[in-house]
Backbone as a chain_set.jsonl record, in Angstrom:
{"seq": "MDKIEDKYIPEEGYECLGYMQYESGFYWIDEEHDDKIWVTPEMIKRYSLDLKNLFTKEEHLEEKLWDWGEGEDYDSEVNRLCEFSHYIYIQFCTHVTMSKEDRDNPEECTEETIHGNIYSGEFLAWLNDCPLELLRESDLTAQ", "coords": {"N": [[8.214, -16.699, -118.422], [10.909, -18.609, -116.23], [10.803, -17.802, -112.823], [14.129, -16.461, -111.052], [16.248, -17.22, -108.617], [17.848, -15.665, -107.264], [19.351, -13.679, -105.186], [19.205, -10.644, -102.678], [20.709, -8.416, -101.52], [20.942, -6.213, -99.085], [21.535, -2.891, -98.532], [23.968, -1.92, -95.906], [23.376, -0.388, -93.335], [21.315, 1.583, -94.349], [18.579, 2.488, -96.072], [19.244, 2.322, -99.209], [18.626, 4.261, -101.758], [19.073, 4.595, -104.418], [20.023, 2.212, -105.639], [19.887, -0.983, -106.154], [20.867, -4.29, -105.272], [21.637, -7.199, -105.884], [22.573, -10.43, -106.248], [23.038, -10.932, -108.489], [24.066, -8.388, -109.427], [24.326, -4.915, -109.175], [21.353, -2.483, -109.475], [20.276, 0.075, -111.153], [17.704, 2.454, -110.058], [15.885, 4.455, -111.825], [15.829, 6.518, -111.035], [13.997, 9.64, -112.235], [11.735, 8.319, -113.356], [8.461, 6.529, -112.378], [5.727, 4.958, -111.212], [2.179, 3.924, -110.987], [0.666, 1.286, -110.011], [-2.584, 0.769, -109.728], [-5.504, -0.911, -108.443], [-8.135, -3.024, -107.6], [-10.046, -4.865, -105.322], [-10.894, -6.856, -106.174], [-8.653, -7.575, -107.843], [-6.776, -7.369, -105.451], [-7.617, -10.025, -105.009], [-7.876, -11.756, -106.98], [-4.951, -11.446, -107.886], [-3.619, -12.521, -105.736], [-2.368, -10.882, -104.045], [-0.36, -8.935, -101.781], [-1.222, -7.451, -98.706], [1.191, -5.642, -96.887], [2.489, -4.753, -98.772], [1.389, -2.911, -100.748], [0.153, 0.372, -101.114], [-2.297, 2.377, -99.751], [-5.47, 3.868, -101.14], [-6.729, 5.96, -99.359], [-3.827, 6.799, -98.475], [-2.768, 7.818, -101.225], [-4.558, 10.381, -101.991], [-4.403, 11.728, -99.262], [-1.594, 12.653, -99.778], [-2.44, 14.338, -102.082], [-4.165, 15.915, -101.88], [-2.974, 17.203, -99.841], [-0.523, 18.305, -101.483], [-2.666, 19.645, -103.324], [-4.761, 20.747, -102.721], [-8.064, 21.608, -101.704], [-10.771, 21.096, -104.399], [-11.465, 21.668, -107.95], [-9.305, 19.722, -109.116], [-8.828, 17.694, -107.656], [-11.545, 16.544, -106.642], [-11.379, 15.175, -109.279], [-9.36, 13.772, -108.886], [-10.878, 12.035, -107.036], [-12.917, 10.766, -108.064], [-12.061, 9.467, -110.459], [-10.749, 7.374, -108.99], [-12.287, 6.569, -108.357], [-13.266, 3.415, -108.286], [-11.181, 1.992, -106.904], [-8.552, 0.506, -104.887], [-6.19, 0.213, -103.655], [-2.561, 1.464, -104.727], [-0.068, -0.427, -106.044], [3.464, 0.644, -106.363], [5.782, 1.413, -108.464], [8.698, 1.299, -110.03], [10.71, 2.141, -112.303], [14.303, 0.825, -114.093], [17.377, 2.016, -114.851], [19.807, 0.687, -115.858], [22.569, -1.883, -115.137], [24.912, -3.147, -113.348], [27.813, -4.778, -112.46], [29.462, -3.72, -110.906], [29.36, -1.913, -107.981], [31.015, 0.58, -108.467], [31.77, 1.364, -111.052], [28.906, 2.698, -111.949], [28.447, 5.198, -113.387], [30.457, 4.357, -115.593], [30.171, 3.719, -119.148], [30.742, 1.321, -120.523], [30.606, -0.767, -118.989], [28.032, -1.073, -118.263], [25.113, -2.573, -118.529], [21.514, -3.412, -120.128], [20.629, -6.065, -120.635], [19.469, -8.942, -118.459], [19.76, -10.912, -116.419], [17.049, -11.335, -115.309], [15.844, -10.468, -117.946], [15.234, -8.099, -120.472], [15.974, -5.048, -119.413], [14.105, -3.365, -120.156], [11.592, -4.892, -120.11], [7.958, -6.605, -119.259], [8.49, -8.208, -118.134], [10.892, -8.238, -116.895], [10.034, -6.164, -114.988], [8.488, -6.802, -113.546], [9.228, -8.315, -112.026], [11.435, -6.933, -110.517], [9.162, -5.152, -109.613], [7.998, -6.736, -107.811], [6.484, -8.232, -108.624], [3.133, -9.259, -110.164], [3.489, -10.87, -113.604], [0.879, -10.929, -114.989], [-0.627, -9.035, -113.94], [0.309, -7.079, -114.481], [0.531, -6.98, -117.378], [-2.574, -7.166, -117.32], [-2.611, -3.927, -116.549], [-2.393, -0.85, -118.25], [0.443, 0.133, -117.889], [3.521, 1.124, -119.341], [7.137, 0.279, -119.606], [10.006, 3.047, -119.552]], "CA": [[10.357, -17.381, -117.459], [10.937, -19.114, -114.461], [11.283, -17.177, -111.697], [15.264, -17.453, -111.155], [16.463, -17.003, -107.896], [18.749, -13.608, -107.095], [19.253, -13.13, -103.828], [19.025, -9.555, -101.96], [21.648, -7.603, -100.554], [20.331, -5.232, -98.614], [23.772, -1.705, -97.947], [24.212, -1.72, -94.034], [23.248, 0.819, -92.243], [19.951, 2.721, -94.338], [17.918, 2.073, -97.44], [19.166, 3.12, -100.566], [17.7, 4.756, -102.679], [19.019, 4.656, -105.541], [20.09, 0.953, -106.735], [19.3, -2.028, -105.274], [22.137, -4.643, -105.22], [21.597, -8.836, -105.735], [23.712, -11.054, -106.366], [23.286, -11.213, -109.848], [24.529, -7.126, -110.147], [23.775, -3.619, -109.289], [19.971, -2.638, -110.651], [20.979, 1.17, -110.62], [16.847, 2.72, -110.633], [15.717, 5.934, -112.986], [15.077, 8.528, -110.003], [12.872, 10.793, -112.452], [10.065, 7.55, -113.362], [8.506, 5.714, -111.219], [4.165, 4.354, -111.604], [1.606, 3.348, -110.053], [-0.623, 0.543, -110.877], [-4.124, 0.387, -109.398], [-5.34, -1.926, -108.425], [-9.852, -3.098, -107.365], [-10.346, -5.0, -104.103], [-10.7, -7.876, -106.866], [-8.016, -7.958, -108.38], [-6.04, -8.001, -104.893], [-7.822, -11.606, -104.463], [-7.223, -12.689, -107.908], [-3.632, -11.751, -108.087], [-3.235, -13.059, -104.827], [-1.816, -9.8, -103.699], [-0.511, -9.1, -100.256], [-1.438, -6.038, -98.389], [1.243, -4.429, -96.299], [3.097, -4.589, -99.982], [0.9, -2.027, -101.483], [-0.426, 2.014, -100.39], [-3.981, 3.131, -99.636], [-6.108, 5.146, -102.449], [-6.072, 7.102, -98.999], [-2.332, 7.653, -98.647], [-2.441, 8.858, -102.454], [-5.326, 11.03, -102.34], [-4.165, 12.643, -99.075], [-1.265, 14.189, -100.219], [-3.219, 15.222, -103.7], [-5.284, 17.408, -100.911], [-1.849, 18.494, -99.461], [-0.345, 19.581, -103.175], [-3.543, 20.276, -104.218], [-5.55, 21.454, -102.141], [-9.765, 20.858, -102.521], [-10.854, 22.22, -105.513], [-11.872, 20.419, -108.913], [-8.39, 18.759, -109.255], [-9.216, 16.864, -106.299], [-12.876, 15.587, -107.173], [-11.485, 14.595, -110.04], [-8.979, 12.328, -108.471], [-11.189, 11.026, -105.704], [-13.976, 10.144, -109.026], [-11.012, 8.594, -110.695], [-9.924, 6.119, -108.234], [-13.889, 5.223, -107.358], [-13.461, 1.19, -108.031], [-9.48, 1.199, -107.138], [-9.163, 0.641, -103.186], [-4.676, -0.388, -103.554], [-2.432, 0.992, -105.626], [1.37, -0.982, -106.965], [4.595, 1.792, -106.235], [6.736, 0.86, -109.633], [10.266, 1.069, -109.997], [12.231, 0.78, -113.751], [16.098, 0.654, -113.904], [18.364, 2.837, -115.805], [20.713, -0.305, -116.418], [22.194, -2.545, -114.502], [26.164, -3.275, -113.545], [28.377, -5.969, -111.76], [29.766, -3.424, -109.338], [28.862, -0.506, -107.464], [32.03, 1.479, -109.104], [30.839, 1.179, -112.793], [27.759, 2.538, -112.542], [28.481, 5.52, -114.772], [31.029, 3.228, -116.699], [29.204, 3.136, -120.152], [31.589, 0.102, -121.079], [30.432, -1.876, -118.308], [26.659, -1.261, -118.339], [24.133, -3.694, -119.803], [20.005, -3.512, -120.197], [19.662, -7.442, -120.234], [19.979, -9.46, -117.269], [19.361, -12.585, -116.422], [15.414, -11.476, -115.361], [15.034, -9.997, -119.192], [15.964, -6.518, -120.918], [15.492, -3.951, -118.069], [12.611, -2.716, -120.647], [10.561, -6.235, -120.533], [7.753, -6.333, -119.521], [9.012, -9.325, -117.078], [12.047, -7.387, -115.718], [9.472, -5.263, -114.094], [7.326, -7.061, -112.684], [10.003, -9.151, -110.805], [11.969, -6.017, -110.501], [8.686, -4.699, -108.252], [7.527, -8.363, -107.01], [3.879, -7.974, -108.758], [2.987, -10.922, -111.033], [3.466, -10.339, -114.836], [-0.447, -11.158, -115.489], [-1.07, -7.765, -113.464], [0.949, -5.688, -115.213], [0.289, -6.815, -118.566], [-3.598, -5.569, -117.155], [-2.497, -2.65, -116.336], [-2.029, 0.312, -119.03], [1.975, 0.635, -117.259], [4.88, 0.674, -120.282], [8.567, 0.927, -119.313], [9.925, 3.955, -119.55]], "C": [[9.928, -17.403, -116.466], [11.345, -18.188, -113.608], [12.724, -17.625, -111.048], [15.525, -16.421, -109.602], [18.377, -16.186, -107.874], [18.516, -12.915, -105.907], [20.196, -11.203, -103.641], [19.79, -9.378, -101.073], [21.476, -6.43, -100.123], [21.936, -4.25, -98.213], [22.556, -2.031, -96.732], [24.105, -0.858, -93.529], [22.377, 1.35, -92.525], [19.763, 1.986, -95.467], [19.033, 3.005, -97.963], [18.403, 3.232, -100.936], [17.471, 4.859, -104.196], [20.047, 2.73, -106.693], [19.5, 0.319, -105.761], [20.408, -3.136, -105.514], [21.41, -6.444, -105.231], [22.643, -9.476, -106.288], [24.224, -10.866, -108.108], [23.56, -9.86, -110.027], [23.923, -6.358, -109.511], [22.985, -3.142, -109.793], [20.242, -0.798, -109.55], [18.953, 2.068, -111.05], [15.965, 4.495, -110.841], [13.924, 6.579, -111.716], [14.518, 9.531, -111.247], [11.973, 9.713, -113.807], [9.45, 6.914, -112.655], [6.389, 5.77, -111.81], [3.969, 4.215, -110.703], [0.521, 2.204, -110.819], [-1.087, 0.062, -109.788], [-5.102, -0.29, -109.58], [-7.355, -2.321, -107.589], [-8.684, -4.595, -106.186], [-10.238, -7.09, -104.875], [-9.572, -9.119, -107.582], [-6.241, -8.289, -107.181], [-6.471, -9.067, -104.508], [-7.161, -12.538, -105.341], [-5.803, -13.06, -108.375], [-2.946, -12.248, -106.449], [-2.453, -12.046, -103.953], [-1.01, -9.368, -102.003], [-0.138, -7.852, -99.72], [-0.23, -5.181, -97.947], [2.589, -4.555, -97.724], [2.502, -3.309, -101.141], [0.173, -0.449, -100.62], [-1.798, 2.341, -100.931], [-3.711, 3.87, -101.238], [-5.762, 6.125, -101.239], [-4.946, 8.021, -98.813], [-2.073, 8.306, -99.913], [-3.157, 9.638, -102.304], [-5.528, 12.03, -100.645], [-2.935, 13.592, -99.078], [-1.648, 14.292, -101.729], [-3.369, 16.136, -102.845], [-3.508, 18.182, -100.463], [-1.224, 19.244, -100.172], [-1.167, 20.491, -103.793], [-4.841, 21.68, -103.943], [-7.656, 20.652, -102.534], [-10.334, 21.68, -103.251], [-10.999, 20.762, -106.704], [-10.578, 19.09, -109.438], [-8.832, 17.89, -108.382], [-9.88, 16.217, -106.402], [-12.571, 15.108, -108.626], [-10.526, 13.515, -110.295], [-9.753, 11.056, -108.082], [-12.495, 10.455, -107.225], [-13.309, 9.758, -109.568], [-10.788, 7.226, -110.922], [-11.184, 5.197, -108.115], [-13.677, 3.862, -107.154], [-12.035, 1.224, -106.686], [-9.817, 1.152, -105.062], [-7.256, 0.778, -102.856], [-4.375, 0.815, -104.81], [-0.098, 0.325, -105.559], [2.613, 0.096, -106.663], [5.513, 1.072, -107.138], [7.833, 1.676, -109.714], [10.715, 1.024, -111.473], [13.758, 1.514, -113.44], [16.066, 1.252, -115.388], [19.146, 1.403, -116.792], [21.336, -0.798, -115.418], [23.843, -2.759, -114.765], [26.685, -4.02, -112.689], [28.269, -5.001, -111.162], [29.591, -1.933, -109.562], [29.572, 0.537, -108.424], [31.667, 1.623, -110.243], [29.354, 1.612, -112.968], [27.561, 4.048, -113.466], [29.643, 5.023, -115.576], [30.441, 2.912, -118.186], [29.865, 1.81, -120.843], [30.97, -0.746, -120.091], [28.667, -1.984, -117.536], [25.637, -1.553, -118.931], [22.13, -2.829, -119.501], [20.493, -4.939, -119.851], [20.928, -7.66, -118.973], [19.567, -10.762, -116.709], [17.512, -12.532, -116.049], [14.432, -10.81, -117.1], [15.51, -9.182, -118.957], [15.005, -6.004, -119.798], [14.755, -2.98, -118.828], [11.662, -3.538, -121.362], [8.753, -5.726, -118.789], [7.816, -7.966, -117.066], [9.635, -9.146, -116.311], [11.661, -6.184, -114.704], [8.895, -5.454, -113.582], [7.939, -8.19, -111.48], [11.036, -7.906, -110.104], [11.211, -5.392, -109.248], [8.048, -5.707, -108.087], [5.967, -7.543, -107.01], [3.743, -8.508, -110.241], [3.05, -9.913, -111.891], [2.098, -10.486, -115.472], [-1.083, -9.688, -115.134], [-0.571, -6.747, -114.267], [0.908, -5.999, -116.858], [-1.779, -6.488, -118.768], [-3.444, -4.748, -117.085], [-2.03, -2.371, -117.91], [-0.225, 0.882, -118.838], [3.08, 0.043, -118.988], [6.046, 0.891, -119.396], [8.897, 2.336, -119.99], [11.247, 4.083, -120.321]], "O": [[9.076, -16.773, -115.839], [12.486, -17.764, -113.792], [12.83, -18.752, -110.566], [15.139, -15.26, -109.464], [19.501, -16.309, -108.359], [17.798, -11.952, -105.638], [21.21, -10.74, -104.163], [19.765, -9.942, -99.979], [21.884, -5.5, -100.819], [23.01, -4.682, -97.797], [21.348, -2.226, -96.595], [25.173, -0.398, -93.126], [21.894, 1.956, -91.569], [20.488, 1.074, -95.865], [19.555, 4.001, -97.46], [17.37, 2.59, -100.743], [16.492, 5.057, -104.916], [20.409, 2.459, -107.838], [18.83, 0.737, -104.817], [21.164, -2.589, -106.318], [20.588, -6.678, -104.345], [23.589, -8.871, -106.792], [25.314, -10.73, -108.664], [23.287, -9.7, -111.217], [22.849, -6.774, -109.076], [23.314, -3.007, -110.971], [20.331, -0.494, -108.361], [18.78, 2.299, -112.247], [15.638, 5.342, -110.009], [12.72, 6.794, -111.572], [14.847, 10.653, -110.862], [11.65, 10.161, -114.907], [10.281, 6.477, -111.858], [5.954, 6.55, -112.657], [4.677, 4.227, -109.696], [-0.16, 2.307, -111.84], [-0.545, -0.72, -109.006], [-5.653, -0.392, -110.676], [-7.631, -1.366, -106.862], [-7.527, -5.016, -106.197], [-9.773, -8.107, -104.36], [-9.494, -10.332, -107.774], [-5.203, -8.877, -107.486], [-5.866, -9.463, -103.511], [-6.412, -13.488, -105.115], [-5.379, -14.09, -108.898], [-1.731, -12.241, -106.253], [-1.834, -12.572, -103.028], [-1.637, -9.869, -101.07], [0.873, -7.219, -100.022], [-0.25, -4.03, -98.383], [3.736, -4.37, -97.316], [3.116, -2.921, -102.135], [-0.245, -0.526, -99.465], [-2.242, 2.506, -102.068], [-2.789, 4.196, -101.986], [-4.908, 6.991, -101.426], [-4.866, 9.248, -98.883], [-1.29, 9.256, -99.93], [-2.371, 10.562, -102.511], [-6.435, 12.859, -100.557], [-2.916, 14.755, -98.674], [-0.686, 14.307, -102.497], [-2.755, 17.196, -102.965], [-3.066, 19.301, -100.723], [-1.111, 20.456, -99.99], [-0.933, 21.514, -104.436], [-5.374, 22.673, -104.437], [-8.157, 19.751, -103.207], [-10.475, 22.867, -102.955], [-10.802, 19.556, -106.559], [-10.797, 17.982, -109.926], [-9.517, 17.098, -109.028], [-9.504, 15.045, -106.357], [-13.529, 14.621, -109.226], [-10.519, 12.682, -111.201], [-9.639, 9.865, -108.372], [-12.857, 9.31, -106.956], [-13.87, 8.664, -109.515], [-10.68, 6.412, -111.839], [-11.331, 3.99, -107.927], [-13.854, 3.243, -106.105], [-12.06, 0.487, -105.7], [-10.729, 1.529, -104.326], [-6.946, 1.421, -101.853], [-5.228, 1.176, -105.62], [0.82, 0.907, -104.981], [2.034, 0.869, -107.427], [6.077, 0.089, -106.656], [7.723, 2.859, -109.394], [11.089, -0.063, -111.913], [14.092, 2.467, -112.736], [15.379, 1.161, -116.407], [19.054, 1.198, -118.003], [20.875, -0.32, -114.381], [24.291, -2.649, -115.906], [25.906, -4.08, -111.737], [27.166, -4.855, -110.636], [29.618, -1.145, -110.508], [28.881, 1.289, -109.112], [30.802, 2.497, -110.194], [28.626, 1.128, -113.835], [26.591, 4.097, -114.222], [29.605, 5.662, -116.627], [30.233, 1.717, -118.392], [29.266, 1.363, -121.821], [30.766, -1.83, -120.639], [28.265, -2.705, -116.622], [25.194, -0.862, -119.849], [21.825, -1.888, -118.768], [20.807, -5.064, -118.667], [22.04, -7.251, -118.636], [18.595, -11.339, -117.197], [16.764, -13.442, -116.405], [13.237, -10.714, -117.38], [16.13, -8.941, -117.921], [13.875, -6.317, -119.422], [14.662, -1.835, -118.384], [11.1, -3.37, -122.444], [8.696, -4.926, -117.855], [7.462, -8.213, -115.913], [9.473, -9.541, -115.156], [12.375, -5.509, -113.962], [8.395, -4.591, -112.862], [7.399, -8.691, -110.494], [11.37, -8.17, -108.949], [11.783, -5.092, -108.2], [6.911, -5.346, -108.388], [5.122, -6.93, -106.359], [4.294, -8.059, -111.246], [2.88, -8.713, -111.673], [2.1, -10.136, -116.652], [-1.922, -9.184, -115.881], [-1.126, -5.702, -114.604], [1.321, -5.087, -117.574], [-2.32, -5.928, -119.721], [-4.323, -4.154, -117.711], [-1.504, -3.198, -118.655], [0.263, 1.806, -119.49], [3.218, -1.08, -119.474], [5.93, 1.677, -118.455], [8.165, 2.762, -120.883], [11.679, 5.194, -120.626]]}, "num_chains": 1, "name": "protein.A"}
């Protein structure tokens, strides 16, 4: 699927976390599900990923240390991530509407978009500005 031009329309005055507005509609973010795609330095190079769009492993480990403290769980997480340097934060979408007011109106909600079905890899790649090939390389699936 070729990349389709779809201008992002940011909310004025603050960053809205509940939806993302584009010319094609309102994409409602699933606030109960998210994921991370862990990448190695080689993957960053292979897919020409922009480091400013990635989060570091150290950020993740600091958060886990804060949550869990030192111990077996933390040590296991450090070992599990030894080959990775960064991750891509992945958001999912619950549905799409043409207007903000239709968020909870089932008759106006759709799963089909100009970027593909909200459960497709193509859509997840578009929503998260992630190369589709990288998405396919990970074990990430739409929720």
